[in-house]
N, C-alpha and C positions, 0 to 999 in steps of 0.2 A: 504494500499499499504506499501511496505517496505521502511524504511528510507535509506537503503543501496542501493543507485542508482549509475549508472555509473558516473553521474555528480559529486556527492559527492566524489566518489572514486578519480576521476581525480583531483578535487580541493585539496583534502587531500594529495595525493601523490605529486602534483605539489608544494604545500607549503614546504613539506619536501625536495624536490629536489632543490628548489631555495636556501633554507638555506645551503644545502651542497655545492652547487655551489659557493655561495658567500664565505663560509668558505674555500673551496678549493682554490679559486683564491687568497684569502688573505694569505693563508698559503704557497702556492707553487709559486705564481707569484708576480707581482707588485701590490701595493695598488691601482694604477689607474685602474687595470683590473676589479675591482668591478664596477667602473663607466662605463667602457667599456661594461661590460655585461649588465648593465642597459639600455644602448643605443641599444645594439644589440637585446635585449629582446623586447624592445618597437617597434623596426622596424619590427621584425619578427611577432609580434602580429598583426600588421596591416593586413598582408596577411592572417594569421591564422583566424582572425575575419571574413574576406570575405568568406573563406571556411566554416566557421561555419554558416554563413548566408545561403550559398548554402545548407548546411545540413538541416537547418530549413525548407527550401523550399521542399527538397526532402522527409523529414520524413513523412508528411501526405500522400503524393502520393504513396509512397512505402508501407506504412502501410495499406492503403485502398485496394490497389490492391493485396497485399499479402493475406489479409483477404478474398478477393474475388477470390483467386487462379488464378489471371491473371499474371502468372509468366513472361510472355513475356514483359508485361508493366513494371513489377518490374525491370527486367534486362535492359530494355531500359532507364528507369529513372536513374538507378544506373550508367550505362555507361555514360550518358550525364553529370551527376554530377561529376563523376571521371574525365571526359575530361575537364570540366571547372575548376575544382579544380587544376588539373595538370597544366593547362595553367596559372592560377593565381600564383601558387607557382614557376613555371618556370620563370615567369616575375620577381618575387622577387629575384630569384637566379641570373638572368641576371643583374638586377639593382645593386645587391651587388657586382657583378664582375666588372662591367663597371663604375659605378658611386659611389663607396663606400665613397670617400672623401666628395662628395657633400651631400650625405645622412647624414653622421655623423656630418658635420658642421651645420646641422640644430639644433643640440643639444649643441655643444660646439665649442669654437675656440682655446682651449688648444691643441697645436701641439702634445704633447706626448700622450694625451688621444685620440686624433684623430687616431694616429698610432696604438695604442692598440685596439681601436674599429674596425678599418679596418681589422686588423689581425683576430680578433674574428669573425667579420661578414662573412668574406670569408670562414672561417672554418665551422662555424655553418650552413651557407646557402648551404654547398656543396651538401647535400642530399635533398634540397628543392624540386626539381622536382618530387620526389617520395613521399614526405611527405603528399601531398594533397590526394593521393590514400589511405594512411594509415588512415588519419583523416576520410574520407568518409566511408571507410569500417567499422571502429568502430561504426559510427553512423548508418550505414545500419543494422547491427545486432541488435542494439537497436530498430530500426524502425520496425523490423519484430518480435519483442517480444523475442529476444535472448539476453537479457541484460547480462546474464552470460558471453557470448562470448565477448561482448563489454567491460565488466569490465576486463576480462582476457587480452584483447589486451592493455588496458590502463596500467595494472599492468606489462605486459611484457615489454612495452617500458620504463616505469619509474623505476620499481624495478628490473626486471630481467637483463636488459641491461644497462640502464643509471647509476643506483646506483653503481654497481660493477666497471663500467668504471670510475666514479668519484673518487672511492677510490684507484684504481689500476693504471690507466694510468699516473697520474702525476709522478710516480716512473720510468716510462719508457720514457716518452716524456717531462718530466720536466714541464716548465710553460705552454706548449701547451696541456698538458694531459687533463685538465679540459675541454678545448674547443673541443678537438677531441672526447671526450666521447659522445658529443651531436649528431653529424652527424652519428657516428657509431651506436649508439643506434637507430637512425631514420632508418638507412638502415636495421638493423636486424629486427626491429619491422615491417617494411614494408614487409619484406620477410615472417614474420609470418602471417601478414594480407593477403598476396597474397595466401598463402597455405590454410588458413581457408576459404577465399572467393571462391577459386577454388573448394574445397570440397563441399561447399554450393551450388554452381552453378550446380554441377553434380547431387546433390539431386533434384534439380528443374527439371532436364531433366527426371529423373525417374518417376516423378508424372505427367508429362504433357501428 
């Protein structure tokens, strides 16, 4: 088996991106924004981990039925997983919009840090309702043996959209540029995921 897997690709690029985000926040924003990013990242990870758990449950079901050419079952499983993932990420979005102070105060009581984290959370979580779809779609391609497409989707989000955003947006949006690059890259990568999944679903129809 090849050592170059989607998981390894995601971990490697994520490490690079976190370094750039921290450097960008320190360079273009306030020192406290690094702490704010740490808080926002931990909160977002709670919801992402739940979606990753759904992916783990979906993967063997989709893989088995895809191998058996039971494409209707594949699509039904995928549809349910996307539905649940979207519901979870939408819940995260709503909590970030309605109760941001209460969430941030779990981590700190410093008022200035709270304000920075609230600002960052509301920006970063802006595209959360569609992020679940993007995560599930990437795992779907891995489940059906299309690891190349899964890797491509990861690289698209991290390197093609997020990396340029981290480097360019601060010069247009000042201290909000680093924060804004994250939901914008989520939205664009979700659009790519939709196009790729739509094309794959059309191929399923032709072989049924």
